[in-house]
N, C-alpha and C positions, 0 to 999 in steps of 0.2 A: 646163292642161297643166302638169305638174310637171317641173322640170329638176333633175336630180341635181347637187349641188354637187361641186366638185373635192375629192379626198380631202385630209384635213388632213396637213400635213407636220410631224410632231412631232420634237422633238430641239433641240439647241442647239449652237452652235459651228459648226465647219466640217463639211461633209459628209464621209462616209467616203472614203478614198483609192480612186480607180478601180483596177480590176484591171489588172494588166500595164501600168502606165503608168511607164516608167522615169524619165521627166522629173520627175514629181511626187515619186517616191522619192528622186532625187538632190537636189532642193530641200529636202526634209525632212532628208536626211542632212547637208546643208551647215549646217543650223541646230542639229542635234544633236551632230555630232562635236566642234566646239570646246568645247561644255560637257562632254562626256565627257573630253576631253583635259585640261581644267583641273581635273576632279574629284580630290579627295584620297582615297587609299585608306582604308578603314575596317576595323577589326577587327570580325568578326562574333561574336556570342555563341555560335555553335554549334560551338566547338572540339572537343568530345568527341562530336560527332554520329556515330551509327552506325545501321546499318539491320539489322534482324533477318533479313530475307530480301528478295531482289530477283530478279524473274524477268521475262522477256519476255512480253507478252500472247500468248494463244494465237492463232495464225494459222488462220483458218478459210476455206477456199475449196472450195466444192462446185461443180465445173464438170462439166457433162455435155454431151456432143455428141450431138444428135439430128438426124438428117436427115429431110427431108420432113415437117416439122411446121408446121402453119398458124400464121399470125400471131396468130389469135384464141386458139389453144391456148397460145401462149407468153405472151400478155397475161394470160389467166386464171391460168396458174401463177404469174406474177410478182405478180399481185394476191393470190393465196392465200399466197405466201411473205411478202409484206408484212404481211398481216393476222396471220400467225403471229408475226412479229417484233414487231408492235405489241402483240399479247396477251402475249407473253413480257416485254416491258418493263413493262407494266402489272402483271403478277404480281410483279415484282421491286420495284415501288414500293409495293405494298400492305404 
């Protein structure tokens, strides 16, 4: 009988901060804020920095309301849309 080993935990240092844990965030801020307050202002080399054009990303929302649709039909449509998005991303990467 072969037993599967526990998955390896790769990485170093402390684990990532848990989501929505204000206590951990406050502890981190207590250590960071004094250092930020003591830091000296620095002149950056980008004095003449200018942007040729700036625009907001296109907001795309395709919502359709369909009544009396089975959950299987919804799942199939979601799967199809996901596959189309993956294919579009792959075409951009090539």
